N, C-alpha and C positions, 0 to 999 in steps of 0.2 A: 446748265447747258453742257453739251458734250465737249470733251477736251480732245483737240486734235492730236495731242501727244500720245494718247492711248488708242487712236484709231488704227484699225488693222492695216490699212494701206501704209500709214506712216511707220508703224511698227515693222512691217515686212521689209520696207526699203531700208530702214535703219539696221535691221538685222543682217540683211544681205550685204550692206556696205560696211558693216562693223563700226557704226557711228551711233550717237544718241538720237532719239526721236527729235529732240530740240534742234539738233543740227540739220536734220532733214527739213523741218519746217522753216528754219532760218535760211537755208540754201534755196529752198523753193521760193521764198519771198524775194531773196536777192535776184534770182534769175528772172523773176516776174517784174522786178522793179517796184515792189511794194514793201511795206514795212510790217513788222510784227514785234510783239513784246513777248519775250521768253522769260518764264519765271526762273529766278536764280537766288540762292540763299546767301551766297558770298562771292567775293571777287574771283576765287578759283573756279567757281561754277561758270561765271561769265566768260572767263578766259577759255575754258574748255569748250563751251558752246560756240564761241566765235572761231573755232578751228574749222572753217568751212571753205577756205579759199584755195586749197590744194586739189579740190575735186569739184565736179559738177554733176547735176542730175541729167540723165539721158532723156530723150524725147518721150519714150514710153513711160518713164517714171513721172515726168512733168504732167503728162496726160492723165495718169492715174490719180495724182494728187489733185489736179484741177477738176476732176470729176467727183470728188468727195461730196457727200450730201451736205455737211455742215461747214459752209463757208460764209461766215458772218462775223460781225463785230461782237465780241463778248464783253467789251467794256465801252460804254458810251463816252468815257473820258471826262465825266462831269467834274471829277476831282482836279482836273488840269485847267479848268476854266475859272477866271476870276480877275479882279483888278491887279493883283500882284503877279499875275501869270503872263506869259507871252501870248496867251490865248484869251483875250477879253470876252469873247463870245463863242458860242457853239460854231458859228459860221467861220470863225478864224481857225478852228481846229480841224474841221472836217470839210470835205468838198462835196458832200451830198446832204440831203435833209436829215434832221435828227431821227435817230432810230431808237425804238424801245430796246433796251439791252437784251431782252429775252424774246424778241419778236421772231417770227418765222423768217427764214432767209428771203431776201429780195431776189426774184428770179433773174433780173437783168443786171444785178450787181456783180461785176466781174473781178473786182479788186477787194478781197477780204483782208481784214486785219484781225489780229488775235491778241488775247491777253495771256 
């Protein structure tokens, strides 16, 4: 599936703001009140990605990001479900019906999550 971190829209906003693409996606999620999973190899990566509270995206940037074609869940979260987990079932983890991880975007799904 396409990766939002290499999307032209994300890349151009990151370049203009002199931040990492991961920061753009995280800031976008925060301003929308959604969640996202950002890949990080070590604690230093996590710390640098979370430096998103001193700035915010403008209205035009938010509109550009929200109009991107690929807004869908890239991980169904199956590895988070089980008896030893806080999520005993799929319904406890997500607030919408199960999705095929690589399914086409759902047209009326307004709150994407990412891996």
